[in-house]
mmCIF file of the N, C-alpha and C atoms, coordinates in Angstrom:
data_MODEL
# 
_entry.id   MODEL 
# 
loop_
_atom_site.group_PDB 
_atom_site.id 
_atom_site.type_symbol 
_atom_site.label_atom_id 
_atom_site.label_alt_id 
_atom_site.label_comp_id 
_atom_site.label_asym_id 
_atom_site.label_entity_id 
_atom_site.label_seq_id 
_atom_site.pdbx_PDB_ins_code 
_atom_site.Cartn_x 
_atom_site.Cartn_y 
_atom_site.Cartn_z 
_atom_site.occupancy 
_atom_site.B_iso_or_equiv 
_atom_site.pdbx_formal_charge 
_atom_site.auth_seq_id 
_atom_site.auth_comp_id 
_atom_site.auth_asym_id 
_atom_site.auth_atom_id 
_atom_site.pdbx_PDB_model_num 
ATOM 1   N N  . LEU A 1 1  ? 97.308  95.734  107.934 1.00 0.00 ? 1  LEU A N  1 
ATOM 2   C CA . LEU A 1 1  ? 98.824  96.393  108.072 1.00 0.00 ? 1  LEU A CA 1 
ATOM 3   C C  . LEU A 1 1  ? 99.875  96.011  107.700 1.00 0.00 ? 1  LEU A C  1 
ATOM 4   N N  . LEU A 1 2  ? 100.688 97.137  106.930 1.00 0.00 ? 2  LEU A N  1 
ATOM 5   C CA . LEU A 1 2  ? 101.478 96.472  105.961 1.00 0.00 ? 2  LEU A CA 1 
ATOM 6   C C  . LEU A 1 2  ? 103.178 96.820  106.395 1.00 0.00 ? 2  LEU A C  1 
ATOM 7   N N  . ASP A 1 3  ? 104.029 95.843  106.324 1.00 0.00 ? 3  ASP A N  1 
ATOM 8   C CA . ASP A 1 3  ? 105.395 95.881  106.843 1.00 0.00 ? 3  ASP A CA 1 
ATOM 9   C C  . ASP A 1 3  ? 106.246 96.316  105.677 1.00 0.00 ? 3  ASP A C  1 
ATOM 10  N N  . VAL A 1 4  ? 106.753 97.270  105.869 1.00 0.00 ? 4  VAL A N  1 
ATOM 11  C CA . VAL A 1 4  ? 107.525 97.444  104.240 1.00 0.00 ? 4  VAL A CA 1 
ATOM 12  C C  . VAL A 1 4  ? 109.169 97.431  104.828 1.00 0.00 ? 4  VAL A C  1 
ATOM 13  N N  . ARG A 1 5  ? 109.517 96.863  105.655 1.00 0.00 ? 5  ARG A N  1 
ATOM 14  C CA . ARG A 1 5  ? 110.701 96.381  106.408 1.00 0.00 ? 5  ARG A CA 1 
ATOM 15  C C  . ARG A 1 5  ? 111.529 95.183  105.478 1.00 0.00 ? 5  ARG A C  1 
ATOM 16  N N  . ASP A 1 6  ? 112.793 95.205  105.615 1.00 0.00 ? 6  ASP A N  1 
ATOM 17  C CA . ASP A 1 6  ? 113.596 94.359  104.787 1.00 0.00 ? 6  ASP A CA 1 
ATOM 18  C C  . ASP A 1 6  ? 113.328 92.882  105.338 1.00 0.00 ? 6  ASP A C  1 
ATOM 19  N N  . PRO A 1 7  ? 113.153 91.620  104.942 1.00 0.00 ? 7  PRO A N  1 
ATOM 20  C CA . PRO A 1 7  ? 113.042 90.152  105.402 1.00 0.00 ? 7  PRO A CA 1 
ATOM 21  C C  . PRO A 1 7  ? 114.035 89.948  106.987 1.00 0.00 ? 7  PRO A C  1 
ATOM 22  N N  . ASP A 1 8  ? 114.884 90.488  106.879 1.00 0.00 ? 8  ASP A N  1 
ATOM 23  C CA . ASP A 1 8  ? 116.082 90.517  108.128 1.00 0.00 ? 8  ASP A CA 1 
ATOM 24  C C  . ASP A 1 8  ? 115.392 90.859  109.733 1.00 0.00 ? 8  ASP A C  1 
ATOM 25  N N  . GLU A 1 9  ? 115.011 92.447  109.244 1.00 0.00 ? 9  GLU A N  1 
ATOM 26  C CA . GLU A 1 9  ? 114.279 93.028  110.024 1.00 0.00 ? 9  GLU A CA 1 
ATOM 27  C C  . GLU A 1 9  ? 112.957 92.453  110.582 1.00 0.00 ? 9  GLU A C  1 
ATOM 28  N N  . ARG A 1 10 ? 112.090 91.823  109.657 1.00 0.00 ? 10 ARG A N  1 
ATOM 29  C CA . ARG A 1 10 ? 111.121 91.337  110.031 1.00 0.00 ? 10 ARG A CA 1 
ATOM 30  C C  . ARG A 1 10 ? 110.808 89.845  110.854 1.00 0.00 ? 10 ARG A C  1 
ATOM 31  N N  . ALA A 1 11 ? 112.386 89.041  110.501 1.00 0.00 ? 11 ALA A N  1 
ATOM 32  C CA . ALA A 1 11 ? 112.775 88.032  111.350 1.00 0.00 ? 11 ALA A CA 1 
ATOM 33  C C  . ALA A 1 11 ? 113.105 88.051  112.876 1.00 0.00 ? 11 ALA A C  1 
ATOM 34  N N  . LYS A 1 12 ? 113.478 89.479  112.912 1.00 0.00 ? 12 LYS A N  1 
ATOM 35  C CA . LYS A 1 12 ? 113.630 90.232  114.269 1.00 0.00 ? 12 LYS A CA 1 
ATOM 36  C C  . LYS A 1 12 ? 112.460 90.302  115.215 1.00 0.00 ? 12 LYS A C  1 
ATOM 37  N N  . GLY A 1 13 ? 110.886 90.574  114.367 1.00 0.00 ? 13 GLY A N  1 
ATOM 38  C CA . GLY A 1 13 ? 109.573 90.958  115.406 1.00 0.00 ? 13 GLY A CA 1 
ATOM 39  C C  . GLY A 1 13 ? 109.065 91.595  113.998 1.00 0.00 ? 13 GLY A C  1 
ATOM 40  N N  . CYS A 1 14 ? 107.689 90.883  114.447 1.00 0.00 ? 14 CYS A N  1 
ATOM 41  C CA . CYS A 1 14 ? 106.557 92.138  113.724 1.00 0.00 ? 14 CYS A CA 1 
ATOM 42  C C  . CYS A 1 14 ? 105.628 92.146  114.773 1.00 0.00 ? 14 CYS A C  1 
ATOM 43  N N  . ILE A 1 15 ? 104.737 93.458  113.871 1.00 0.00 ? 15 ILE A N  1 
ATOM 44  C CA . ILE A 1 15 ? 103.154 93.452  114.361 1.00 0.00 ? 15 ILE A CA 1 
ATOM 45  C C  . ILE A 1 15 ? 102.563 92.625  113.769 1.00 0.00 ? 15 ILE A C  1 
ATOM 46  N N  . GLU A 1 16 ? 101.419 91.771  114.386 1.00 0.00 ? 16 GLU A N  1 
ATOM 47  C CA . GLU A 1 16 ? 101.030 90.671  113.796 1.00 0.00 ? 16 GLU A CA 1 
ATOM 48  C C  . GLU A 1 16 ? 99.288  91.073  114.460 1.00 0.00 ? 16 GLU A C  1 
ATOM 49  N N  . PRO A 1 17 ? 98.416  90.833  113.117 1.00 0.00 ? 17 PRO A N  1 
ATOM 50  C CA . PRO A 1 17 ? 98.721  90.374  111.439 1.00 0.00 ? 17 PRO A CA 1 
ATOM 51  C C  . PRO A 1 17 ? 99.330  91.432  110.980 1.00 0.00 ? 17 PRO A C  1 
ATOM 52  N N  . SER A 1 18 ? 99.959  91.095  110.121 1.00 0.00 ? 18 SER A N  1 
ATOM 53  C CA . SER A 1 18 ? 100.426 92.074  109.044 1.00 0.00 ? 18 SER A CA 1 
ATOM 54  C C  . SER A 1 18 ? 100.841 91.650  107.868 1.00 0.00 ? 18 SER A C  1 
ATOM 55  N N  . LEU A 1 19 ? 101.222 92.412  106.585 1.00 0.00 ? 19 LEU A N  1 
ATOM 56  C CA . LEU A 1 19 ? 101.521 91.787  105.577 1.00 0.00 ? 19 LEU A CA 1 
ATOM 57  C C  . LEU A 1 19 ? 102.680 92.201  105.331 1.00 0.00 ? 19 LEU A C  1 
ATOM 58  N N  . HIS A 1 20 ? 103.736 91.682  104.792 1.00 0.00 ? 20 HIS A N  1 
ATOM 59  C CA . HIS A 1 20 ? 105.252 91.689  104.570 1.00 0.00 ? 20 HIS A CA 1 
ATOM 60  C C  . HIS A 1 20 ? 105.454 92.079  103.126 1.00 0.00 ? 20 HIS A C  1 
ATOM 61  N N  . ILE A 1 21 ? 105.189 93.376  102.333 1.00 0.00 ? 21 ILE A N  1 
ATOM 62  C CA . ILE A 1 21 ? 106.015 93.523  101.162 1.00 0.00 ? 21 ILE A CA 1 
ATOM 63  C C  . ILE A 1 21 ? 106.984 94.830  101.443 1.00 0.00 ? 21 ILE A C  1 
ATOM 64  N N  . PRO A 1 22 ? 108.038 93.940  101.799 1.00 0.00 ? 22 PRO A N  1 
ATOM 65  C CA . PRO A 1 22 ? 109.852 94.905  101.564 1.00 0.00 ? 22 PRO A CA 1 
ATOM 66  C C  . PRO A 1 22 ? 109.304 96.281  99.993  1.00 0.00 ? 22 PRO A C  1 
ATOM 67  N N  . LEU A 1 23 ? 109.857 97.422  100.929 1.00 0.00 ? 23 LEU A N  1 
ATOM 68  C CA . LEU A 1 23 ? 109.809 98.467  100.160 1.00 0.00 ? 23 LEU A CA 1 
ATOM 69  C C  . LEU A 1 23 ? 110.097 98.232  98.405  1.00 0.00 ? 23 LEU A C  1 
ATOM 70  N N  . PRO A 1 24 ? 111.256 97.817  98.464  1.00 0.00 ? 24 PRO A N  1 
ATOM 71  C CA . PRO A 1 24 ? 111.844 97.478  96.738  1.00 0.00 ? 24 PRO A CA 1 
ATOM 72  C C  . PRO A 1 24 ? 110.963 96.629  96.326  1.00 0.00 ? 24 PRO A C  1 
ATOM 73  N N  . GLU A 1 25 ? 109.858 96.098  96.632  1.00 0.00 ? 25 GLU A N  1 
ATOM 74  C CA . GLU A 1 25 ? 109.091 95.440  95.954  1.00 0.00 ? 25 GLU A CA 1 
ATOM 75  C C  . GLU A 1 25 ? 107.407 95.891  95.642  1.00 0.00 ? 25 GLU A C  1 
ATOM 76  N N  . LEU A 1 26 ? 107.645 96.695  96.419  1.00 0.00 ? 26 LEU A N  1 
ATOM 77  C CA . LEU A 1 26 ? 105.823 97.683  96.568  1.00 0.00 ? 26 LEU A CA 1 
ATOM 78  C C  . LEU A 1 26 ? 105.265 97.685  95.232  1.00 0.00 ? 26 LEU A C  1 
ATOM 79  N N  . ARG A 1 27 ? 106.059 98.208  94.272  1.00 0.00 ? 27 ARG A N  1 
ATOM 80  C CA . ARG A 1 27 ? 105.445 98.383  92.953  1.00 0.00 ? 27 ARG A CA 1 
ATOM 81  C C  . ARG A 1 27 ? 105.262 96.988  92.079  1.00 0.00 ? 27 ARG A C  1 
ATOM 82  N N  . GLU A 1 28 ? 105.830 96.161  92.187  1.00 0.00 ? 28 GLU A N  1 
ATOM 83  C CA . GLU A 1 28 ? 105.050 94.800  91.498  1.00 0.00 ? 28 GLU A CA 1 
ATOM 84  C C  . GLU A 1 28 ? 104.377 94.426  92.409  1.00 0.00 ? 28 GLU A C  1 
ATOM 85  N N  . ARG A 1 29 ? 104.347 94.791  93.576  1.00 0.00 ? 29 ARG A N  1 
ATOM 86  C CA . ARG A 1 29 ? 103.234 93.556  94.732  1.00 0.00 ? 29 ARG A CA 1 
ATOM 87  C C  . ARG A 1 29 ? 102.010 94.490  95.236  1.00 0.00 ? 29 ARG A C  1 
ATOM 88  N N  . MET A 1 30 ? 101.796 95.730  94.579  1.00 0.00 ? 30 MET A N  1 
ATOM 89  C CA . MET A 1 30 ? 100.487 95.974  94.744  1.00 0.00 ? 30 MET A CA 1 
ATOM 90  C C  . MET A 1 30 ? 99.147  95.511  94.836  1.00 0.00 ? 30 MET A C  1 
ATOM 91  N N  . GLY A 1 31 ? 99.285  94.746  93.535  1.00 0.00 ? 31 GLY A N  1 
ATOM 92  C CA . GLY A 1 31 ? 97.954  93.987  93.324  1.00 0.00 ? 31 GLY A CA 1 
ATOM 93  C C  . GLY A 1 31 ? 97.669  93.044  94.210  1.00 0.00 ? 31 GLY A C  1 
ATOM 94  N N  . GLU A 1 32 ? 98.484  92.697  95.719  1.00 0.00 ? 32 GLU A N  1 
ATOM 95  C CA . GLU A 1 32 ? 98.248  92.315  96.492  1.00 0.00 ? 32 GLU A CA 1 
ATOM 96  C C  . GLU A 1 32 ? 97.631  92.889  97.913  1.00 0.00 ? 32 GLU A C  1 
ATOM 97  N N  . LEU A 1 33 ? 97.318  93.899  97.436  1.00 0.00 ? 33 LEU A N  1 
ATOM 98  C CA . LEU A 1 33 ? 97.016  94.807  98.657  1.00 0.00 ? 33 LEU A CA 1 
ATOM 99  C C  . LEU A 1 33 ? 95.932  95.331  98.526  1.00 0.00 ? 33 LEU A C  1 
ATOM 100 N N  . PRO A 1 34 ? 94.607  95.296  99.668  1.00 0.00 ? 34 PRO A N  1 
ATOM 101 C CA . PRO A 1 34 ? 93.391  95.615  99.293  1.00 0.00 ? 34 PRO A CA 1 
ATOM 102 C C  . PRO A 1 34 ? 92.900  96.959  98.921  1.00 0.00 ? 34 PRO A C  1 
ATOM 103 N N  . ARG A 1 35 ? 91.997  97.539  97.968  1.00 0.00 ? 35 ARG A N  1 
ATOM 104 C CA . ARG A 1 35 ? 91.782  98.644  97.476  1.00 0.00 ? 35 ARG A CA 1 
ATOM 105 C C  . ARG A 1 35 ? 90.009  99.179  98.285  1.00 0.00 ? 35 ARG A C  1 
ATOM 106 N N  . ASP A 1 36 ? 90.101  98.235  98.988  1.00 0.00 ? 36 ASP A N  1 
ATOM 107 C CA . ASP A 1 36 ? 88.310  98.545  99.691  1.00 0.00 ? 36 ASP A CA 1 
ATOM 108 C C  . ASP A 1 36 ? 88.479  98.931  100.985 1.00 0.00 ? 36 ASP A C  1 
ATOM 109 N N  . ARG A 1 37 ? 89.735  99.089  101.787 1.00 0.00 ? 37 ARG A N  1 
ATOM 110 C CA . ARG A 1 37 ? 89.697  99.707  103.516 1.00 0.00 ? 37 ARG A CA 1 
ATOM 111 C C  . ARG A 1 37 ? 91.323  100.159 102.797 1.00 0.00 ? 37 ARG A C  1 
ATOM 112 N N  . GLU A 1 38 ? 91.495  101.014 104.231 1.00 0.00 ? 38 GLU A N  1 
ATOM 113 C CA . GLU A 1 38 ? 92.734  101.677 104.707 1.00 0.00 ? 38 GLU A CA 1 
ATOM 114 C C  . GLU A 1 38 ? 93.715  101.089 104.862 1.00 0.00 ? 38 GLU A C  1 
ATOM 115 N N  . ILE A 1 39 ? 95.081  101.255 104.644 1.00 0.00 ? 39 ILE A N  1 
ATOM 116 C CA . ILE A 1 39 ? 96.188  100.217 104.841 1.00 0.00 ? 39 ILE A CA 1 
ATOM 117 C C  . ILE A 1 39 ? 97.249  101.254 106.033 1.00 0.00 ? 39 ILE A C  1 
ATOM 118 N N  . VAL A 1 40 ? 97.619  100.285 107.124 1.00 0.00 ? 40 VAL A N  1 
ATOM 119 C CA . VAL A 1 40 ? 98.461  101.269 107.623 1.00 0.00 ? 40 VAL A CA 1 
ATOM 120 C C  . VAL A 1 40 ? 100.089 100.429 107.447 1.00 0.00 ? 40 VAL A C  1 
ATOM 121 N N  . VAL A 1 41 ? 100.799 101.441 107.243 1.00 0.00 ? 41 VAL A N  1 
ATOM 122 C CA . VAL A 1 41 ? 101.841 101.304 106.862 1.00 0.00 ? 41 VAL A CA 1 
ATOM 123 C C  . VAL A 1 41 ? 103.226 101.569 108.021 1.00 0.00 ? 41 VAL A C  1 
ATOM 124 N N  . TYR A 1 42 ? 103.880 100.608 108.210 1.00 0.00 ? 42 TYR A N  1 
ATOM 125 C CA . TYR A 1 42 ? 104.774 100.884 108.790 1.00 0.00 ? 42 TYR A CA 1 
ATOM 126 C C  . TYR A 1 42 ? 106.197 100.242 108.500 1.00 0.00 ? 42 TYR A C  1 
ATOM 127 N N  . CYS A 1 43 ? 107.551 100.663 108.937 1.00 0.00 ? 43 CYS A N  1 
ATOM 128 C CA . CYS A 1 43 ? 108.694 100.246 108.934 1.00 0.00 ? 43 CYS A CA 1 
ATOM 129 C C  . CYS A 1 43 ? 109.632 100.610 110.420 1.00 0.00 ? 43 CYS A C  1 
ATOM 130 N N  . GLN A 1 44 ? 110.740 100.412 110.247 1.00 0.00 ? 44 GLN A N  1 
ATOM 131 C CA . GLN A 1 44 ? 111.678 100.422 111.422 1.00 0.00 ? 44 GLN A CA 1 
ATOM 132 C C  . GLN A 1 44 ? 111.630 101.861 111.933 1.00 0.00 ? 44 GLN A C  1 
ATOM 133 N N  . THR A 1 45 ? 111.594 102.801 111.508 1.00 0.00 ? 45 THR A N  1 
ATOM 134 C CA . THR A 1 45 ? 111.452 104.045 112.264 1.00 0.00 ? 45 THR A CA 1 
ATOM 135 C C  . THR A 1 45 ? 110.752 104.948 111.134 1.00 0.00 ? 45 THR A C  1 
ATOM 136 N N  . GLY A 1 46 ? 109.950 105.050 110.341 1.00 0.00 ? 46 GLY A N  1 
ATOM 137 C CA . GLY A 1 46 ? 109.139 106.085 109.556 1.00 0.00 ? 46 GLY A CA 1 
ATOM 138 C C  . GLY A 1 46 ? 109.149 105.929 108.318 1.00 0.00 ? 46 GLY A C  1 
ATOM 139 N N  . GLN A 1 47 ? 110.575 106.043 107.854 1.00 0.00 ? 47 GLN A N  1 
ATOM 140 C CA . GLN A 1 47 ? 110.878 106.656 106.638 1.00 0.00 ? 47 GLN A CA 1 
ATOM 141 C C  . GLN A 1 47 ? 111.021 105.663 105.630 1.00 0.00 ? 47 GLN A C  1 
ATOM 142 N N  . ARG A 1 48 ? 110.822 104.705 105.377 1.00 0.00 ? 48 ARG A N  1 
ATOM 143 C CA . ARG A 1 48 ? 110.587 103.729 104.148 1.00 0.00 ? 48 ARG A CA 1 
ATOM 144 C C  . ARG A 1 48 ? 108.677 103.656 104.183 1.00 0.00 ? 48 ARG A C  1 
ATOM 145 N N  . ALA A 1 49 ? 108.349 104.110 105.522 1.00 0.00 ? 49 ALA A N  1 
ATOM 146 C CA . ALA A 1 49 ? 106.838 103.679 105.457 1.00 0.00 ? 49 ALA A CA 1 
ATOM 147 C C  . ALA A 1 49 ? 106.210 105.172 104.773 1.00 0.00 ? 49 ALA A C  1 
ATOM 148 N N  . TYR A 1 50 ? 106.967 105.909 105.051 1.00 0.00 ? 50 TYR A N  1 
ATOM 149 C CA . TYR A 1 50 ? 106.394 107.140 104.127 1.00 0.00 ? 50 TYR A CA 1 
ATOM 150 C C  . TYR A 1 50 ? 106.763 107.493 102.717 1.00 0.00 ? 50 TYR A C  1 
ATOM 151 N N  . PHE A 1 51 ? 107.475 106.701 102.332 1.00 0.00 ? 51 PHE A N  1 
ATOM 152 C CA . PHE A 1 51 ? 107.949 106.383 100.908 1.00 0.00 ? 51 PHE A CA 1 
ATOM 153 C C  . PHE A 1 51 ? 106.562 105.527 100.489 1.00 0.00 ? 51 PHE A C  1 
ATOM 154 N N  . ALA A 1 52 ? 106.423 104.529 101.212 1.00 0.00 ? 52 ALA A N  1 
ATOM 155 C CA . ALA A 1 52 ? 105.745 103.607 100.533 1.00 0.00 ? 52 ALA A CA 1 
ATOM 156 C C  . ALA A 1 52 ? 104.194 104.336 100.760 1.00 0.00 ? 52 ALA A C  1 
ATOM 157 N N  . CYS A 1 53 ? 103.540 104.947 101.594 1.00 0.00 ? 53 CYS A N  1 
ATOM 158 C CA . CYS A 1 53 ? 102.841 105.788 101.445 1.00 0.00 ? 53 CYS A CA 1 
ATOM 159 C C  . CYS A 1 53 ? 102.367 106.670 100.633 1.00 0.00 ? 53 CYS A C  1 
ATOM 160 N N  . ARG A 1 54 ? 103.320 107.021 100.009 1.00 0.00 ? 54 ARG A N  1 
ATOM 161 C CA . ARG A 1 54 ? 103.016 108.205 98.788  1.00 0.00 ? 54 ARG A CA 1 
ATOM 162 C C  . ARG A 1 54 ? 103.145 107.499 97.608  1.00 0.00 ? 54 ARG A C  1 
ATOM 163 N N  . GLN A 1 55 ? 103.455 106.496 97.718  1.00 0.00 ? 55 GLN A N  1 
ATOM 164 C CA . GLN A 1 55 ? 103.612 105.455 95.955  1.00 0.00 ? 55 GLN A CA 1 
ATOM 165 C C  . GLN A 1 55 ? 102.168 104.890 96.353  1.00 0.00 ? 55 GLN A C  1 
ATOM 166 N N  . LEU A 1 56 ? 101.838 104.406 97.392  1.00 0.00 ? 56 LEU A N  1 
ATOM 167 C CA . LEU A 1 56 ? 100.605 103.680 97.723  1.00 0.00 ? 56 LEU A CA 1 
ATOM 168 C C  . LEU A 1 56 ? 99.567  104.634 96.810  1.00 0.00 ? 56 LEU A C  1 
ATOM 169 N N  . HIS A 1 57 ? 99.593  106.105 98.203  1.00 0.00 ? 57 HIS A N  1 
ATOM 170 C CA . HIS A 1 57 ? 98.421  106.986 97.422  1.00 0.00 ? 57 HIS A CA 1 
ATOM 171 C C  . HIS A 1 57 ? 98.325  107.401 96.320  1.00 0.00 ? 57 HIS A C  1 
ATOM 172 N N  . LEU A 1 58 ? 99.300  107.289 95.694  1.00 0.00 ? 58 LEU A N  1 
ATOM 173 C CA . LEU A 1 58 ? 99.695  108.019 94.305  1.00 0.00 ? 58 LEU A CA 1 
ATOM 174 C C  . LEU A 1 58 ? 98.794  107.225 93.604  1.00 0.00 ? 58 LEU A C  1 
ATOM 175 N N  . ASN A 1 59 ? 98.843  105.534 93.749  1.00 0.00 ? 59 ASN A N  1 
ATOM 176 C CA . ASN A 1 59 ? 98.361  104.701 92.706  1.00 0.00 ? 59 ASN A CA 1 
ATOM 177 C C  . ASN A 1 59 ? 96.769  104.395 93.368  1.00 0.00 ? 59 ASN A C  1 
ATOM 178 N N  . GLY A 1 60 ? 96.284  105.153 94.301  1.00 0.00 ? 60 GLY A N  1 
ATOM 179 C CA . GLY A 1 60 ? 94.557  105.286 94.434  1.00 0.00 ? 60 GLY A CA 1 
ATOM 180 C C  . GLY A 1 60 ? 94.290  104.246 95.970  1.00 0.00 ? 60 GLY A C  1 
ATOM 181 N N  . PHE A 1 61 ? 95.330  104.062 96.580  1.00 0.00 ? 61 PHE A N  1 
ATOM 182 C CA . PHE A 1 61 ? 95.183  103.495 97.913  1.00 0.00 ? 61 PHE A CA 1 
ATOM 183 C C  . PHE A 1 61 ? 94.766  104.373 99.328  1.00 0.00 ? 61 PHE A C  1 
ATOM 184 N N  . LYS A 1 62 ? 94.075  103.999 100.066 1.00 0.00 ? 62 LYS A N  1 
ATOM 185 C CA . LYS A 1 62 ? 93.872  105.147 101.264 1.00 0.00 ? 62 LYS A CA 1 
ATOM 186 C C  . LYS A 1 62 ? 94.899  104.083 101.995 1.00 0.00 ? 62 LYS A C  1 
ATOM 187 N N  . VAL A 1 63 ? 95.457  105.314 102.622 1.00 0.00 ? 63 VAL A N  1 
ATOM 188 C CA . VAL A 1 63 ? 96.727  104.952 103.728 1.00 0.00 ? 63 VAL A CA 1 
ATOM 189 C C  . VAL A 1 63 ? 97.128  106.209 104.698 1.00 0.00 ? 63 VAL A C  1 
ATOM 190 N N  . LYS A 1 64 ? 97.495  105.549 105.860 1.00 0.00 ? 64 LYS A N  1 
ATOM 191 C CA . LYS A 1 64 ? 98.396  105.910 106.720 1.00 0.00 ? 64 LYS A CA 1 
ATOM 192 C C  . LYS A 1 64 ? 99.308  105.420 107.229 1.00 0.00 ? 64 LYS A C  1 
ATOM 193 N N  . ASN A 1 65 ? 100.483 106.249 107.506 1.00 0.00 ? 65 ASN A N  1 
ATOM 194 C CA . ASN A 1 65 ? 101.905 105.792 108.635 1.00 0.00 ? 65 ASN A CA 1 
ATOM 195 C C  . ASN A 1 65 ? 101.781 105.944 109.598 1.00 0.00 ? 65 ASN A C  1 
ATOM 196 N N  . LEU A 1 66 ? 102.112 104.704 110.329 1.00 0.00 ? 66 LEU A N  1 
ATOM 197 C CA . LEU A 1 66 ? 101.944 104.234 112.104 1.00 0.00 ? 66 LEU A CA 1 
ATOM 198 C C  . LEU A 1 66 ? 102.664 105.372 112.567 1.00 0.00 ? 66 LEU A C  1 
ATOM 199 N N  . SER A 1 67 ? 102.192 106.307 113.451 1.00 0.00 ? 67 SER A N  1 
ATOM 200 C CA . SER A 1 67 ? 102.857 107.134 114.179 1.00 0.00 ? 67 SER A CA 1 
ATOM 201 C C  . SER A 1 67 ? 103.832 106.106 114.954 1.00 0.00 ? 67 SER A C  1 
ATOM 202 N N  . GLY A 1 68 ? 105.377 106.588 115.018 1.00 0.00 ? 68 GLY A N  1 
ATOM 203 C CA . GLY A 1 68 ? 106.312 106.027 116.082 1.00 0.00 ? 68 GLY A CA 1 
ATOM 204 C C  . GLY A 1 68 ? 107.049 105.087 115.239 1.00 0.00 ? 68 GLY A C  1 
ATOM 205 N N  . ALA A 1 69 ? 106.267 104.311 114.145 1.00 0.00 ? 69 ALA A N  1 
ATOM 206 C CA . ALA A 1 69 ? 106.972 103.313 113.509 1.00 0.00 ? 69 ALA A CA 1 
ATOM 207 C C  . ALA A 1 69 ? 106.998 101.837 114.346 1.00 0.00 ? 69 ALA A C  1 
ATOM 208 N N  . TYR A 1 70 ? 107.936 100.720 113.710 1.00 0.00 ? 70 TYR A N  1 
ATOM 209 C CA . TYR A 1 70 ? 107.883 99.433  114.381 1.00 0.00 ? 70 TYR A CA 1 
ATOM 210 C C  . TYR A 1 70 ? 108.868 100.027 116.538 1.00 0.00 ? 70 TYR A C  1 
ATOM 211 N N  . ARG A 1 71 ? 109.422 100.474 116.216 1.00 0.00 ? 71 ARG A N  1 
ATOM 212 C CA . ARG A 1 71 ? 110.828 101.000 117.280 1.00 0.00 ? 71 ARG A CA 1 
ATOM 213 C C  . ARG A 1 71 ? 109.757 101.088 118.428 1.00 0.00 ? 71 ARG A C  1 
ATOM 214 N N  . THR A 1 72 ? 108.369 102.000 118.279 1.00 0.00 ? 72 THR A N  1 
ATOM 215 C CA . THR A 1 72 ? 107.887 102.741 119.423 1.00 0.00 ? 72 THR A CA 1 
ATOM 216 C C  . THR A 1 72 ? 106.647 101.699 119.762 1.00 0.00 ? 72 THR A C  1 
ATOM 217 N N  . TRP A 1 73 ? 106.297 101.064 118.371 1.00 0.00 ? 73 TRP A N  1 
ATOM 218 C CA . TRP A 1 73 ? 105.327 99.942  119.100 1.00 0.00 ? 73 TRP A CA 1 
ATOM 219 C C  . TRP A 1 73 ? 105.836 99.011  119.726 1.00 0.00 ? 73 TRP A C  1 
ATOM 220 N N  . LYS A 1 74 ? 107.003 98.842  119.473 1.00 0.00 ? 74 LYS A N  1 
ATOM 221 C CA . LYS A 1 74 ? 107.677 97.525  120.495 1.00 0.00 ? 74 LYS A CA 1 
ATOM 222 C C  . LYS A 1 74 ? 108.106 98.054  121.504 1.00 0.00 ? 74 LYS A C  1 
ATOM 223 N N  . THR A 1 75 ? 108.617 99.174  121.886 1.00 0.00 ? 75 THR A N  1 
ATOM 224 C CA . THR A 1 75 ? 108.858 99.513  123.242 1.00 0.00 ? 75 THR A CA 1 
ATOM 225 C C  . THR A 1 75 ? 107.644 99.522  124.188 1.00 0.00 ? 75 THR A C  1 
ATOM 226 N N  . ALA A 1 76 ? 106.417 100.447 123.536 1.00 0.00 ? 76 ALA A N  1 
ATOM 227 C CA . ALA A 1 76 ? 104.841 100.811 123.784 1.00 0.00 ? 76 ALA A CA 1 
ATOM 228 C C  . ALA A 1 76 ? 104.157 99.046  124.418 1.00 0.00 ? 76 ALA A C  1 
ATOM 229 N N  . SER A 1 77 ? 104.916 98.039  123.747 1.00 0.00 ? 77 SER A N  1 
ATOM 230 C CA . SER A 1 77 ? 104.104 96.704  123.796 1.00 0.00 ? 77 SER A CA 1 
ATOM 231 C C  . SER A 1 77 ? 104.532 96.238  124.833 1.00 0.00 ? 77 SER A C  1 
ATOM 232 N N  . GLY A 1 78 ? 106.094 96.274  124.841 1.00 0.00 ? 78 GLY A N  1 
ATOM 233 C CA . GLY A 1 78 ? 107.007 95.776  125.579 1.00 0.00 ? 78 GLY A CA 1 
ATOM 234 C C  . GLY A 1 78 ? 107.378 94.062  124.939 1.00 0.00 ? 78 GLY A C  1 
ATOM 235 N N  . SER A 1 79 ? 107.190 93.975  123.711 1.00 0.00 ? 79 SER A N  1 
ATOM 236 C CA . SER A 1 79 ? 107.738 92.868  123.071 1.00 0.00 ? 79 SER A CA 1 
ATOM 237 C C  . SER A 1 79 ? 109.100 93.044  123.091 1.00 0.00 ? 79 SER A C  1 
# 
């Protein structure tokens, strides 16, 4: 699970366990991600996760965008 939100957004809550790499840092930090399993990416509303998924896919990663993003997960989980 990869959180591509900004640090201030993550400080207000996140889905655990998840790795945090803000979208602007993704290109330089791709080496921290596993290539042998699928990565589910999320952000606050889904737009940044979409761009992250495209970037990762083009670099050979298996990725999915978390449907509904963090807002929907937070509402559904009651957190």
